[in-house]
C-alpha positions in Angstrom: 122.0 195.1 27.3 125.1 194.5 29.9 123.8 197.7 31.6 120.3 196.9 31.9 121.4 193.5 33.3 123.7 195.1 35.8 120.5 197.2 36.8 118.3 194.4 37.2 121.0 193.0 39.9 121.4 196.2 41.9 117.7 196.2 42.1 117.3 192.6 43.0 119.8 193.0 45.5 117.9 196.4 47.0 114.8 194.3 47.4 116.0 191.0 49.0 118.3 193.6 51.5 115.6 195.6 52.2 113.7 192.4 53.1 116.8 191.1 55.5 116.7 194.3 56.7 113.1 194.5 58.3 113.3 190.6 59.2 116.6 191.6 61.1 114.4 194.3 62.6 111.3 192.9 63.8 113.0 189.7 65.3 116.2 192.3 67.1 115.4 195.1 66.7 118.7 196.1 68.7 121.2 193.6 66.9 119.8 194.6 63.5 120.5 198.2 64.4 124.1 197.5 65.6 124.7 195.5 62.6 123.5 197.3 60.0 124.7 200.7 61.4 121.0 202.2 61.5 120.0 205.1 63.7 116.9 205.0 65.4 114.6 206.9 62.9 116.2 205.0 59.9 115.3 201.5 61.4 112.0 203.0 62.2 111.1 204.1 58.9 112.4 200.9 57.1 110.3 198.9 59.2 107.0 200.5 58.7 107.8 200.3 54.7 104.7 199.0 52.4 105.9 196.3 50.2 104.8 199.2 47.2 107.4 201.8 48.9 109.7 198.6 49.4 109.3 198.1 45.8 109.7 201.4 44.9 113.3 201.5 47.1 114.3 198.9 45.1 113.7 199.8 41.8 116.3 203.2 42.4 119.2 202.8 40.3 121.8 202.9 43.0 122.7 200.5 45.8 121.0 200.5 49.0 123.6 199.3 50.9 126.9 199.5 51.5 130.2 198.0 52.5 130.4 198.9 56.0 134.6 199.0 55.6 135.4 202.3 53.5 138.8 202.0 53.2 140.7 198.9 51.7 143.2 198.8 54.9 140.2 197.7 56.6 139.2 195.0 54.8 142.7 193.9 54.5 142.9 193.6 58.0 139.7 191.1 58.7 141.3 189.3 55.3 144.2 188.2 56.5 143.5 188.3 60.0 146.2 185.2 61.2 143.9 184.4 64.5 142.1 181.1 65.3 139.1 180.7 63.9 136.6 181.7 66.6 138.8 184.7 67.1 138.5 186.1 63.7 135.0 186.4 64.1 135.4 188.6 67.6 138.0 190.8 66.0 135.8 191.5 62.7 132.7 192.6 65.1 135.4 194.8 67.5 135.9 196.2 63.8 133.0 196.8 62.3 131.7 197.9 65.7 134.0 201.0 65.8 132.6 202.6 62.8 129.6 204.1 63.1 126.2 204.7 61.7 127.2 207.3 59.7 130.3 205.8 58.8 132.4 207.6 60.6 135.1 205.7 61.8 136.6 208.5 63.6 140.4 207.3 62.9 139.5 204.2 65.3 139.0 201.5 61.9 141.6 199.3 62.2 143.1 200.1 65.6 140.7 198.6 68.0 143.1 196.4 70.3 141.6 192.5 71.2 
């Protein structure tokens, strides 16, 4: 029963995420693509999904989103940031921006200087 609940939670999260993606893309495409690390082609595809297609995609048994930080060290740097509150957001944005749409950091994540 726990496995079933876990799968339902994943599917609910997928559906909410896909709706959010569409809303963000329709509101400000360039910013959404940057924040979500989407390619032009993926943005085109996601924004055009019908309700039926959204539901179908949301019902898979895997998450359709993933954390932008693939390495624990990067996440630790953001969480352990001792900068002033306003600078934390800027520093986090710079760290996330250094990760490209494919998840390749090119060795840069965590090495951005502010």
